[in-house]
C-alpha positions, 0 to 999 in steps of 0.5 A: 657940272654933276647936277647938270649932268643928272638933269640931262641924264633924267631928260633922256630917260624921261624921253626914252620912256616917253617914246617907249610908252608912245610906241606901246600905246600905238602898238596896241591901238594898232592891234585893235584898229586891225581887228575893228577895220579888217574885214577878215578879222570880222568873219567867223573863222573858228568852229569852237563847240563840239558835236557829241552825235544825236540821241532820240532825235536831238542833236548832242552838243558838248556843254559850253556857253554857247550850246546852252543858250536859249532859243533857236539857233543854226550851227554850221560846220564845214560842208554842213549846217542844221537848224536846232531848237531850244535846249530840251536836256543839260546833264553830265556836260551833254546838251540835247536840242531838238533837230529843226532842219537839215542833218545832224553833224556826225560824232566829233565834229567841230561846230559853230553857234549861229544867230543866222538860222538859215543857210543859203539863198531864200529859195534854198533856205525858205522855199520862196521865189527870189531874183539875183540882182545887181545894184550899181554902186560908185565901186561897181556892182553889188550883188543883192537877193531880191524877194518879190511880193505884192506891195511895190510901192514900199520895199524893205532893204536889209543891212547886215552887220560887220562880218555877216552876210545877207543870210542874217535877214532870212529870219524875218523875211517870211513876215515881210513878204507876208506882210506884202513887202518886197525885201532886198537883201542886200551887200555892201563893200567889202563883203566877199562877193562885193567890190572892196573899199579903196583901202581894203577896210571897213569904215564902220559906217562912215562910206558904207551907207553910200551902198545902202543909198545905191540900194535905195536908188535901185528900188526907186528905179523899180518903182518903190516909192518908200523904203524900210531900212532893216539894220543888224549891229554895225548895219545900224550905224550904216542906216544911222549915217544914211539918215544923216548924210543922204540926200534919199534919206527922206525915201525912208519911211520907217526903220527897224533896227536889231541890236544896233551900233549907235554909239561906237565908243560905248562898244569899243569900252564894252569890247575892251571889258570883255578882253579885260583891257582898261577902257581909257585904251579905247581912245588910242584905238579909235585915234589910230583907227580914225588916222587909218580910216579917216573916221570921225567917232563923234559922228556916229553917237546918235544922241548927241548928233542925231540924223536930219531925217527921223522916220518912225523906228523900231530898236530891238536890243537884247538885254545880255548883248556882250557885244554892242551894249544894250545901253546904247539903245536904251539911250537913244530911246530916252533921248527920242522924245527930245529929239523929236524922233518917234522911236519904240524901243523893245529889250529882249530879256537874256538875249545876246547880239542879234539873238532877239528873234531867236529867244523870243521869236513871238515877242520879236514878231509881235513888235515887228507887225506891230510896228509895220502896221502902225508906222509903215501902214501895212497889214501883217 
């Protein structure tokens, strides 16, 4: 009797522990799936840096990892924005950078450093003529900016990253316009000024690619015969899914990807390491996210599941990317020949996420210009 009682107690204890562990894992998975899937979690809210005023025409910022980054960046704060150049002085906790545009933030202002160099629409930011257009989609009209150019046969459609906006693409619009290419800077579901998805969640490219497809349809209705898709970060995942799943994929004559998500599992593993979380919890987050948003994470692995349509592609990625691992792009580049995918990979040393243009503008612009000339057939 005593032995049976001990066995029953052990069995009940094991069951209780199993329930507790399962519940804890489920809680962790739910927490990280919220960070991954909820649009509000992806949009920057904080202003972690501090302005220390100005000195000899330079903006002075308190020293931090972000304020000492190489290159040219934007800084924003509530009610203001400016463009700053590379570091000219870093001493005694004070980082001086030249003011290249806008007005300097007053001393004591909390600011945020951004790779988005320009603030506002193409006219305000670049002095360029543009139209505010509406792209019909299955969820409603999607706002977009259209910057016209001489070449009506080939359009560029820009696809921003998770939590970003159309402004992400403004850095490259002058070069694309100079090449004679009309540029359509799109929004997609769950953007602040676009219709929400039915469940209000990001689907990491699994449904958002249809909004890119709608944009291709819009461009073709206005004379475009071919399009070049240009995606940043999660925008790369949208582009990959369109190439895999859209009947309009053959209209894509070229692809440019900047710091793209080409493997969500590798990206989530990096995010886990950044937070000091064991990477064995990544499958838990994938299971919970997959259940909530009906996602198949294997589908996004472009090495194991390459798209059916593989146009000439340029991939640019920073070696110091702390958000989406450069290794994912290296893996895709290494596999490209075997996949029959004409793909060129350019790695920008020391550049963080989507900051290759900011850190090495000439290298980035040179690679883009060469790609447009050789692979898309336009003069830059």
